[in-house]
C-alpha positions in Angstrom: 89.0 78.8 236.6 89.5 78.7 232.8 87.3 80.8 230.7 84.4 79.0 229.0 85.2 78.1 225.4 82.0 79.7 224.1 83.3 83.1 225.4 86.2 82.8 223.1 83.7 82.2 220.2 81.8 85.5 220.8 79.9 87.9 218.8 83.0 88.9 216.9 83.1 85.5 215.1 80.0 86.1 212.9 81.2 89.6 212.3 84.5 88.3 211.0 82.9 85.7 208.8 80.5 88.3 207.4 83.5 90.5 206.5 85.3 87.6 204.8 82.3 86.6 202.7 81.4 90.2 201.9 84.9 90.8 200.6 84.4 88.2 197.8 80.6 88.4 197.2 78.9 91.8 196.6 75.5 90.1 196.8 76.0 89.0 200.3 74.2 91.1 202.8 76.8 91.1 205.6 74.8 93.5 207.9 71.6 91.4 207.7 73.6 88.2 208.3 75.2 89.5 211.4 71.9 90.9 212.7 70.1 87.5 212.2 73.0 85.5 213.6 73.4 87.5 216.8 69.7 87.1 217.7 69.7 84.5 220.6 73.5 83.9 220.1 74.5 84.9 223.6 72.5 82.1 225.2 74.1 79.3 223.1 77.1 77.1 224.0 80.1 76.6 221.7 78.9 73.9 219.3 75.3 75.3 219.1 76.8 78.7 218.2 78.7 77.1 215.3 75.5 75.3 214.2 73.5 78.5 214.4 76.0 80.3 212.3 75.9 77.5 209.8 72.1 77.8 209.5 72.5 81.5 208.9 75.1 80.9 206.2 72.6 78.6 204.5 69.9 81.3 204.8 72.0 84.2 203.4 74.2 82.4 200.8 72.9 81.2 197.4 70.5 78.3 197.9 72.5 76.4 195.2 75.0 74.5 197.4 77.8 74.5 194.8 77.6 78.3 194.5 77.5 78.8 198.2 80.6 76.6 198.7 82.4 78.5 195.9 81.8 81.7 197.8 82.8 80.2 201.2 86.0 78.7 199.6 87.0 82.0 198.1 86.5 83.7 201.5 88.8 81.4 203.4 92.0 82.8 204.9 95.5 81.4 204.5 96.3 77.7 205.2 97.9 76.7 208.5 101.6 76.3 208.3 102.3 74.8 211.7 101.0 71.6 213.2 100.5 72.6 216.9 99.6 75.5 219.2 96.6 76.6 217.1 94.6 77.9 220.1 91.1 79.1 219.3 92.0 81.0 216.2 91.2 78.3 213.8 87.7 77.7 215.4 86.6 80.6 213.2 85.9 77.8 210.7 83.8 75.6 213.0 80.6 76.9 211.3 82.0 76.0 207.9 82.5 72.4 209.1 78.9 72.3 210.4 77.7 73.7 207.0 79.3 71.0 204.9 78.2 68.3 207.3 74.6 69.5 207.4 73.9 70.7 203.9 76.5 69.0 201.6 75.6 65.3 201.7 73.9 65.3 198.4 76.9 67.0 196.7 79.8 64.5 197.3 82.5 65.9 195.0 81.9 69.5 195.9 81.9 68.7 199.6 85.1 66.6 199.4 86.9 69.5 197.7 85.6 72.0 200.3 86.7 69.7 203.2 90.1 69.4 201.6 90.4 73.2 201.9 88.8 73.4 205.3 91.0 70.8 207.0 94.1 72.9 206.1 92.7 75.8 208.1 90.8 74.1 210.9 89.9 70.4 210.7 87.2 68.4 208.8 87.3 65.5 211.1 83.8 66.1 212.2 82.2 66.9 208.8 83.9 63.9 207.1 82.0 61.4 209.3 78.5 61.8 207.8 80.1 61.0 204.4 81.8 57.9 205.8 78.4 56.8 207.0 76.4 57.6 203.9 79.1 56.9 201.2 81.6 54.5 202.9 83.3 53.2 199.8 83.6 56.5 198.0 84.8 58.3 201.1 87.3 55.6 201.9 88.6 55.8 198.4 89.1 59.6 198.8 90.9 59.1 202.1 93.2 56.6 200.5 94.2 59.3 198.0 94.6 61.9 200.7 96.9 59.6 202.8 99.7 60.6 200.4 98.9 64.3 200.2 101.7 66.8 200.7 99.8 68.5 203.5 100.1 67.0 207.0 96.7 68.4 207.8 95.1 66.5 205.0 96.9 63.3 206.0 95.9 63.7 209.6 92.2 64.1 208.5 92.5 60.6 207.0 93.3 59.1 210.4 91.4 61.5 212.7 88.2 61.6 210.7 88.0 57.8 210.6 88.5 57.3 214.3 85.7 55.0 215.4 85.3 56.8 218.8 86.4 60.3 218.0 85.7 62.6 221.0 82.9 65.2 220.5 81.6 63.2 217.6 79.1 60.3 217.0 80.7 56.9 216.9 81.3 55.3 213.5 79.4 52.1 214.2 80.2 50.5 210.9 83.9 50.7 211.7 83.4 49.7 215.3 82.0 46.5 214.0 84.6 46.0 211.3 87.7 48.3 211.6 89.7 46.6 208.8 89.0 49.4 206.3 90.3 51.9 208.8 93.4 49.8 209.6 94.1 49.8 205.8 94.3 53.7 206.1 96.5 53.5 209.2 98.9 51.2 207.4 99.6 54.0 204.9 100.2 56.5 207.7 102.1 54.6 210.4 105.5 55.9 209.3 104.3 59.4 208.4 107.1 62.0 208.8 105.0 64.2 211.0 104.4 63.4 214.7 101.1 65.4 214.3 99.9 62.6 212.0 101.4 59.7 213.8 99.8 60.8 217.1 96.4 60.7 215.4 97.2 57.2 214.0 98.0 56.0 217.6 94.7 57.5 218.9 92.8 55.8 216.1 94.4 52.4 216.9 93.7 53.0 220.6 90.0 53.5 219.6 90.0 50.3 217.7 91.4 48.4 220.6 88.5 49.3 222.8 86.2 47.3 220.6 88.7 44.8 219.2 91.5 44.3 221.6 93.0 41.2 219.9 93.2 43.1 216.6 95.0 45.9 218.4 97.5 43.5 219.9 98.0 41.7 216.5 98.6 45.0 214.8 101.0 46.2 217.5 103.1 43.0 217.3 103.2 43.4 213.5 104.1 47.0 213.6 106.8 46.6 216.2 108.8 44.2 214.0 112.0 46.1 213.0 110.2 49.3 214.1 111.9 52.7 214.0 112.0 54.8 217.2 109.1 56.8 215.8 106.9 53.8 215.1 107.8 52.2 218.4 106.5 55.4 220.2 103.3 55.3 218.1 102.6 51.7 219.0 103.2 52.3 222.7 100.9 55.3 222.6 98.3 53.2 220.9 98.5 50.6 223.6 98.3 53.0 226.5 94.7 52.4 227.4 95.0 48.6 227.2 98.1 48.7 229.3 96.3 50.8 232.0 93.5 48.2 231.9 96.2 45.5 232.5 95.4 43.6 229.3 98.0 40.8 228.9 98.0 41.2 225.1 99.2 44.7 225.3 101.8 43.9 227.9 103.0 41.0 225.8 103.3 43.1 222.7 105.4 45.7 224.5 107.7 43.0 226.0 106.3 43.2 229.5 104.4 39.9 229.6 106.5 38.2 232.2 105.7 38.7 235.9 108.2 40.9 237.6 110.3 39.3 240.3 111.2 42.2 242.5 111.2 43.4 246.1 109.5 46.7 247.0 110.9 48.8 249.9 111.3 52.2 251.3 107.6 53.0 250.8 106.6 56.5 251.6 103.2 58.1 251.0 103.3 61.7 252.1 101.4 63.4 253.6 99.5 60.5 255.2 96.6 63.0 255.6 96.4 65.0 252.4 94.5 68.2 252.0 91.8 68.6 249.4 93.3 70.7 246.6 96.9 69.8 247.6 99.0 66.9 246.5 100.3 63.5 247.6 103.8 62.1 246.8 104.1 58.3 246.3 107.7 57.0 246.7 109.2 53.5 246.9 112.2 51.5 245.7 112.4 48.5 243.4 115.1 45.8 243.9 115.9 43.0 241.5 117.0 40.0 243.7 117.5 37.7 240.7 120.6 36.9 238.7 119.2 38.3 235.5 118.1 41.7 234.2 114.3 42.4 234.1 112.3 44.7 231.9 109.5 46.2 234.1 106.7 48.5 233.3 105.9 50.5 236.4 102.6 52.3 236.9 100.6 53.6 239.9 97.0 53.1 240.7 94.9 55.2 243.1 91.4 54.1 244.2 89.7 57.5 244.3 86.6 57.8 246.5 83.5 58.8 244.6 80.5 60.8 245.9 78.7 57.6 246.8 81.6 56.4 248.9 82.7 53.7 246.5 86.1 53.7 244.9 87.1 54.2 241.3 90.6 53.3 240.2 92.8 55.5 238.1 96.1 54.5 236.7 99.0 56.9 236.4 101.9 56.2 234.1 105.3 56.1 235.9 108.3 54.5 234.1 109.6 51.6 232.0 112.9 50.3 233.4 115.5 47.7 232.8 116.5 46.5 236.3 119.9 44.8 236.4 120.6 41.9 238.7 120.7 43.1 242.4 120.0 46.7 241.3 117.8 49.0 243.3 116.0 52.0 241.7 114.0 54.6 243.6 110.7 55.7 242.2 108.6 58.7 243.0 105.5 60.5 241.6 103.6 63.6 242.8 99.8 63.4 242.3 97.7 66.6 242.3 94.6 66.5 244.3 93.3 69.8 242.9 89.8 70.0 241.5 89.6 69.0 237.8 87.0 68.9 235.1 87.9 65.2 234.6 88.2 64.2 238.2 86.4 65.3 241.3 87.8 64.5 244.8 86.0 63.4 247.9 87.3 62.8 251.4 88.1 59.3 252.6 90.8 56.7 252.6 92.4 56.2 249.2 94.2 52.9 248.6 97.3 52.9 246.4 98.8 50.1 244.3 101.9 49.8 242.2 101.5 48.0 238.9 104.5 45.9 237.8 104.0 44.5 234.3 100.3 44.8 235.0 100.3 43.0 238.3 98.9 45.0 241.2 100.8 45.1 244.5 99.5 47.3 247.4 101.7 50.1 248.5 99.5 51.6 251.2 96.9 54.4 251.5 96.4 58.1 252.4 93.5 59.9 253.9 92.0 62.8 251.9 90.6 65.5 254.2 
C-alpha cells in the first residue's frame, strides 16, 4: 500500500522552512517557529498540516503583510526547470500557497507578485482562486498578461487556476455559470508550445463541458478546424469525459457521429470466473461488411457491482480505428481487478459492453469471486 502523503510532509518540512527564512531574516525566531508548529502537527493530515504551518508563519513573521511576503519571497529556493516528475519535493511550498490565500486578499498587487514567484516553484492554482472570486476582473486581467509569460509554469497557472472544477479546490461558481471569460484565456493557450500547458487547457475545457456541454462541442468543432496534431490531441483529451458519457455532440465533433455498421465476432472474456485482485481479459473482433471504410471509436464498458448489489458502469478507452471494407481487426484489453482507491470491487456477475461510436452492444459477462 502506498505511503500516506502526509508522511512525506513530515516534521522536517517546518524545519526546512524555518532554516530558509532564518537565512534571510535575522529577526525570525526559527527555533520558536519550529516548536510552535510541531505542537499537534503529527495528528494532522496533509492539507491541515500546510494550513497549520501557514498560521504559524503569520504568527512569527512581521504582521505587516507586505514585509512578511518580502521575507518569504527572499527565502524561496530556485525555480523549477522541468515540467514533470516533481514528486513531493515542491510541496515544501504548500504552506506558502495557503498563506497568500488566507492572509493576502487585501493586498492584491503584493499577492499577485508573490504567486507569480510561487507558481514557478510549486503551483499557485489553489491560492489564485480566492482572488478570482473577490476580484474577478482584476485577476482575469492579470491572467491575460501571464498567458504570454516566458515561464510555462506561469502560463499553466492561467489555465489550471481558472478551472471551474479544479480537484482539491472549491468550485468557481461564477465561471461555472458563465465560462466565457475562462474560454478567452484558453484561446490564448490552446497552441502553447508546452504539452504541460496544453494538458491543463484540455482539463479546463473538460471541466467547462460538465456544466455547458454545447459550449464544449462548439469550441471543439472550432478548434479542430485546420488543427495541428498537438491541438487535435488537446481537443480529444478535452472531450474524453463527454465521449465516455456517450454524448452525441462530442462524438460528432470527433468525427464519430455515424452509427457503426460492423459485425462482432470471436468474443472471449477470460477467465469467465475472475478472482478478486486478479484481472480479466476482454477480446473480440470487428468486421466491416460494407463497401466503404468506416471510422470507429471503440471503448469498453463494465458494469461493476457495488456494495449494495447494484451496478455502476465504468468506461475504458480502447482504440480509434479506420476499418476498411471487409476488413477484420482483433481487439483486446486486460482490466485489473485489484483493489484501488478510486474503485472497490465486489463479487457478482459483471456485464460487459463494447461501445462503437457511443452505441452500446453487449459482449457478455464474467463472474467476480
